[in-house]
C-alpha positions as a printed Julia matrix, in Angstrom:
369×3 Matrix{Float64}:
   2.0    16.59   12.96
   1.8    14.56   15.79
   3.85   15.18   19.38
   3.54   12.0    21.1
   4.67   11.58   24.47
   7.57    9.03   24.63
   6.79    6.59   26.84
   9.37    4.08   27.88
   9.88    0.48   25.72
   8.17   -2.12   27.88
   5.08   -0.03   28.34
   1.92   -2.11   28.56
   0.2    -1.16   25.5
  -2.84   -0.28   27.47
  -1.32    2.31   29.48
  -0.3     4.25   26.1
  -2.03    7.31   25.56
  -4.24    7.77   23.1
  -5.29    7.52   20.16
  -2.77    5.68   19.07
  -2.1     3.78   15.81
  -0.39    0.6    17.37
   1.8    -2.62   15.1
   1.97   -5.68   16.42
   5.42   -7.06   14.66
   4.57  -10.86   15.87
   1.08  -10.76   13.92
   2.62   -8.7    11.25
   6.32  -10.99   10.71
   3.71  -13.49   10.68
   1.37  -11.58    7.31
   4.58  -11.27    5.72
   6.25  -14.61    6.08
   2.95  -16.05    4.42
   3.4   -14.17    1.43
   6.44  -14.75    0.47
   6.65  -18.09    1.21
   4.24  -18.46   -1.63
   6.35  -16.52   -4.11
   9.34  -19.04   -3.12
   7.73  -21.35   -5.01
   6.69  -19.18   -8.0
   8.66  -17.51  -11.11
   6.74  -14.49   -9.9
   8.3   -12.42   -7.27
   6.59   -9.58   -5.11
   7.12   -6.51   -5.17
   5.85   -4.87   -2.37
   4.24   -1.86   -2.05
   5.06    0.53    0.17
   2.74    3.2    -0.36
   0.16    2.1     2.67
   2.35    2.16    5.54
   5.01    3.94    4.15
   7.37    2.89    6.76
  11.01    2.31    5.64
  11.81   -0.55    9.5
   8.51   -2.58    7.87
   9.47   -2.37    4.02
  12.83   -3.56    5.69
  11.41   -6.73    6.72
   9.63   -7.33    3.81
  12.34   -7.26    1.56
  14.51   -9.46    4.28
  11.99  -11.85    3.92
  12.91  -13.42    0.05
  10.8   -13.59   -3.04
  10.95  -10.23   -3.87
  12.19   -8.8    -6.81
  14.77   -6.99   -4.93
  12.53   -3.62   -4.9
   9.47   -1.95   -3.65
   6.8     0.68   -5.35
   5.76    3.95   -4.63
   3.27    5.91   -5.44
   4.9     9.33   -5.97
   7.97   10.76   -6.19
   7.9    12.38   -2.66
   7.46    8.55   -1.47
  10.39    7.74   -3.79
  12.83   10.15   -2.34
  12.25    8.69    1.55
  12.69    5.37    0.84
  15.84    6.13   -1.12
  16.89    7.78    2.08
  16.41    5.24    3.74
  18.59    2.54    1.99
  16.23    1.4    -1.15
  18.09    1.01   -4.49
  15.45   -0.24   -6.68
  12.37    1.77   -6.59
   9.32    1.66   -9.22
   7.18    4.74   -9.15
   3.34    3.53   -9.91
   1.97    7.03  -10.25
   2.48    9.0   -13.47
   5.37   11.88  -12.93
   4.09   14.45  -15.42
   5.34   18.18  -13.69
   8.81   19.33  -15.04
   9.53   20.06  -11.18
   8.44   16.38  -10.4
  10.8    14.87  -12.96
  13.08   16.51  -12.34
  13.68   15.13   -8.6
  13.16   11.87  -10.33
  16.15   12.35  -12.61
  17.69   13.2    -9.45
  17.19   10.15   -7.58
  18.24    7.73  -10.72
  21.63    9.52   -9.98
  21.61    7.45   -6.57
  19.1     4.21   -7.46
  17.65    2.4    -9.84
  14.38    4.19  -10.88
  11.09    2.97  -12.68
   8.48    4.96  -14.23
   5.22    4.47  -15.75
   3.82    6.44  -18.5
   0.66    6.64  -20.82
   0.88    9.78  -22.79
   3.55   10.0   -25.44
   4.13   13.75  -24.27
   5.31   12.93  -20.76
   7.51   10.2   -22.41
   9.2    12.47  -24.6
   9.63   14.87  -21.12
  11.0    12.32  -19.3
  13.88   11.61  -22.07
  14.79   15.47  -21.91
  15.82   15.73  -18.63
  17.2    12.46  -18.31
  19.19   13.09  -21.21
  19.95   16.3   -19.57
  20.98   14.58  -16.72
  23.1    11.68  -17.54
  20.61    9.59  -16.61
  18.64    6.35  -17.34
  15.05    6.02  -16.36
  13.38    2.59  -16.6
  10.0     2.82  -18.17
   6.92    0.79  -18.05
   3.69    1.33  -20.7
   0.59    1.17  -17.85
  -2.28   -0.88  -19.33
  -5.85    0.47  -18.07
  -7.13   -3.55  -17.81
 -10.32   -2.84  -16.5
 -10.38   -0.53  -13.51
 -10.46    2.97  -15.45
  -7.84    4.52  -14.2
  -4.81    5.58  -15.39
  -3.09    3.52  -18.41
  -3.69    3.23  -22.06
  -5.51    0.38  -23.3
  -4.13   -3.39  -23.97
  -2.83   -4.08  -27.41
  -1.79   -1.75  -30.17
  -1.95    1.55  -28.53
   0.23    0.41  -25.58
   2.48   -1.35  -28.78
   2.5     1.74  -29.89
   3.91    3.54  -26.61
   6.85    1.34  -26.18
   7.52    1.54  -29.92
   8.07    5.75  -28.75
   9.56    4.86  -25.44
  12.4     2.15  -26.9
  12.96    4.7   -29.31
  14.14    7.53  -27.06
  17.11    8.64  -25.41
  17.51    8.37  -21.62
  14.87    5.97  -21.59
  15.02    1.73  -21.2
  11.97    0.48  -21.75
  11.05   -2.62  -19.75
   7.71   -3.47  -19.6
   4.33   -3.53  -18.66
   2.38   -2.48  -15.47
  -1.19   -2.55  -14.72
  -3.46   -2.13  -12.0
  -6.5    -4.72  -12.89
  -8.87   -3.68  -10.79
  -9.9    -2.11   -7.1
 -10.05   -4.52   -3.93
 -13.37   -6.2    -3.84
 -15.57   -5.86   -1.42
 -17.32   -9.18   -1.89
 -16.11  -12.36   -1.92
 -12.89  -12.7    -4.04
 -14.01  -16.73   -5.16
 -16.99  -14.67   -6.81
 -14.88  -11.89   -8.66
 -11.61  -14.64   -9.19
 -12.81  -15.19  -12.62
 -13.05  -11.6   -14.05
  -9.57  -10.84  -12.23
  -7.66  -13.65  -14.62
  -9.85  -12.22  -18.11
  -8.08   -8.79  -17.46
  -4.98  -10.11  -16.02
  -5.06  -11.89  -19.5
  -5.58   -8.87  -21.42
  -1.97   -7.84  -20.22
  -0.49  -10.99  -21.0
  -1.51  -10.78  -24.32
  -0.19   -7.16  -24.56
   3.22   -8.61  -23.67
   3.19  -11.1   -26.12
   2.32   -8.62  -28.67
   4.75   -6.47  -27.87
   7.56   -9.12  -28.04
   5.94  -10.72  -31.5
   6.78   -7.06  -32.85
  10.48   -7.67  -31.79
  10.42   -5.58  -27.99
  12.26   -7.61  -25.15
   9.4    -7.11  -22.0
  11.09   -7.97  -19.1
   8.71   -6.38  -16.22
   5.15   -7.61  -16.28
   3.87   -5.9   -13.1
   0.26   -6.53  -11.99
  -1.63   -7.55   -9.26
  -2.32   -6.43   -5.42
  -2.52   -8.35   -2.08
  -6.4    -9.38   -2.82
  -5.47  -11.63   -6.12
  -1.8   -12.01   -5.29
  -2.01  -15.98   -5.87
  -3.78  -15.48   -9.07
  -1.75  -13.24  -10.39
   1.66  -15.11   -8.68
   0.87  -18.14  -10.81
   0.0   -16.64  -13.81
   2.18  -17.77  -16.95
   4.21  -13.7   -18.35
   3.5   -12.09  -14.96
   7.13  -11.28  -13.54
   6.15   -9.17  -10.34
   3.09   -8.81   -8.13
   2.39   -5.42   -6.56
   0.79   -6.37   -2.87
   1.05   -3.93   -0.58
  -1.91   -4.32    2.25
  -0.96   -7.74    3.18
   1.75   -6.89    6.64
  -1.11   -4.49    8.11
  -4.32   -5.29    6.67
  -7.36   -3.34    7.41
 -11.21   -4.68    7.91
 -12.0    -4.36    4.09
  -8.79   -6.68    2.63
  -9.12   -8.95    5.37
 -12.73   -9.98    4.5
 -11.11  -10.61    1.01
  -8.19  -12.2     2.32
  -8.47  -13.65    6.28
  -5.42  -15.35    5.96
  -3.94  -12.47    6.55
  -4.28  -10.46   10.55
  -4.75   -7.05   10.89
  -1.51   -6.25   13.04
  -2.1    -2.41   12.89
  -5.11   -0.95   15.02
  -5.95    2.24   16.67
  -6.07    2.09   20.14
  -8.93    4.35   21.81
  -9.93    5.59   24.88
 -13.79    6.14   26.36
 -14.17    9.32   27.44
 -17.77    9.44   27.9
 -20.59    7.24   28.34
 -23.71    9.79   28.42
 -26.19    7.31   28.2
 -26.91    3.64   28.35
 -26.77    3.16   24.35
 -23.65    5.24   23.87
 -19.72    6.0    24.53
 -17.82    8.14   23.11
 -14.17    7.81   23.03
 -11.26   10.22   21.64
 -10.47    8.72   18.6
 -12.4    10.61   16.59
 -12.13   10.96   11.81
  -7.84   12.93   12.58
  -7.4     9.15   14.08
  -9.86    6.31   11.65
  -9.8     8.27    8.68
 -13.42    7.08    8.29
 -13.86    8.2     4.39
 -14.1     5.08    2.51
 -15.69    3.19    5.58
 -16.28    3.0     9.76
 -13.63    1.46   11.84
 -14.86   -2.01   13.17
 -14.3    -2.09   16.87
 -12.78   -5.46   18.6
 -13.29   -7.33   20.86
 -16.24   -5.95   22.03
 -19.95   -7.78   21.11
 -22.75   -5.29   21.16
 -20.42   -1.71   20.12
 -20.4    -0.54   16.8
 -18.66    2.83   15.51
 -21.18    4.73   13.93
 -20.26    8.23   13.27
 -17.0    10.27   13.86
 -16.32   13.68   14.45
 -13.08   15.53   14.11
 -11.99   14.32   17.48
 -14.53   12.45   18.83
 -15.99    8.62   18.02
 -19.33    7.57   18.39
 -20.01    3.72   19.83
 -23.58    2.58   19.7
 -24.12   -0.27   22.54
 -26.25   -2.77   22.94
 -27.02   -5.95   25.0
 -23.9    -6.79   27.16
 -21.98   -3.42   25.92
 -24.51   -1.2    27.54
 -22.74   -1.64   30.7
 -19.45   -2.93   29.46
 -17.64    0.97   28.8
 -16.93    3.29   30.95
 -14.94    6.43   31.01
 -10.75    5.23   30.79
 -12.12    1.64   29.26
  -9.71    0.71   26.24
 -11.36    0.59   22.73
  -9.63   -1.12   19.74
 -10.71   -0.29   16.41
  -9.79   -1.78   13.33
  -9.28    0.29   10.37
 -11.69    0.19    7.5
  -9.3     1.58    4.8
  -5.54    2.07    6.75
  -4.33    3.75    4.1
  -6.66    6.64    5.15
  -6.06    6.11    9.35
  -1.79    5.78    8.67
  -1.47    9.37    6.94
  -3.17   10.62   10.15
  -0.06    9.54   12.86
   3.77   10.35   12.14
   4.57    6.68   14.16
   3.78    3.29   14.54
   3.76    2.41   18.33
   5.52   -1.12   17.46
   4.48   -3.82   20.06
   5.33   -7.5    21.3
   3.65   -9.68   23.39
   1.4    -6.63   24.67
   4.29   -4.38   25.49
   5.65   -1.22   23.54
   8.87   -2.13   21.82
   9.81    1.55   20.44
   8.16    4.23   18.32
   8.65    3.22   13.65
   8.38    6.62   11.7
   5.81    6.66    8.92
   8.75    8.73    6.91
   6.47    9.2     3.92
   3.24   10.32    5.63
   2.44   13.34    3.71
   4.9    13.05    0.75
   2.08   13.33   -2.07
   4.42   15.49   -4.79
């Protein structure tokens, strides 16, 4: 676990200990306002998915911005417990909860807050029903569809209808609708894949219509993400969009949705410049989470992050960067996949106008259970 040396409020950013995960609150607030204003003019609403930043203080900023369903989405029961303790009373758990201990914990949460959970298997539905009825609670249930991502979910159409009927027939459960993650964040131009994304969303909407024709109400259709928030948010039949990365962004997502600006970055320090073409920084694999892609050096033309060991980051230098980075200089890096970087830290160093304003706990960090 990270054990920072707490520095006083007002400390200039470049005097902070490194490596550090910094959150620019001005940029994050602008990103939040931009997305939430869009949902002020649509029938759908945003359900912020907080599994990326895992920070209750940031989630409260999102909820205060308006345009939401009144609740959040998380990935695990452990995350739900953290956010319930932080005052959130409408939580969707987007990953199937299968183990008996986790189901018991989920039912315990349902004593305190409105809990919705995704399902895609009849046995899991039966286990949830038995536990919820025994605990005297009601779990809201969304049938998850595989609309093309190839991960969890039943097939759209008759298979989803059959599972919905099963949910509706059992005690302790309330069939509330459908959920789908219709695709991963594209690494290419969003306009080139928007048509395919719309086709996948249509499969979800068509399944809603099928279920409703059979007499079951579908109150919720929960889909999408930051990468397709506008497509999903305008689509008839969709009620909520699970946007997640938009407050903070990362390099991969910024290539797809450039209207949102990276607000979370890794501040590192040059610790060695052994040869002209190379500088070493103190942010390695543990700090940057480069598994899905290397972070991008910001504001230093000619400096490229090339490889990482546990505690060292290696920058290759050319042109003016060759003599521009010396030991003690600070380097900003934008993570390629922010979720992997955030999980390395216990705190965001929250900053405004270049100065520290506080330490914001990443309270759900490591809650994989």
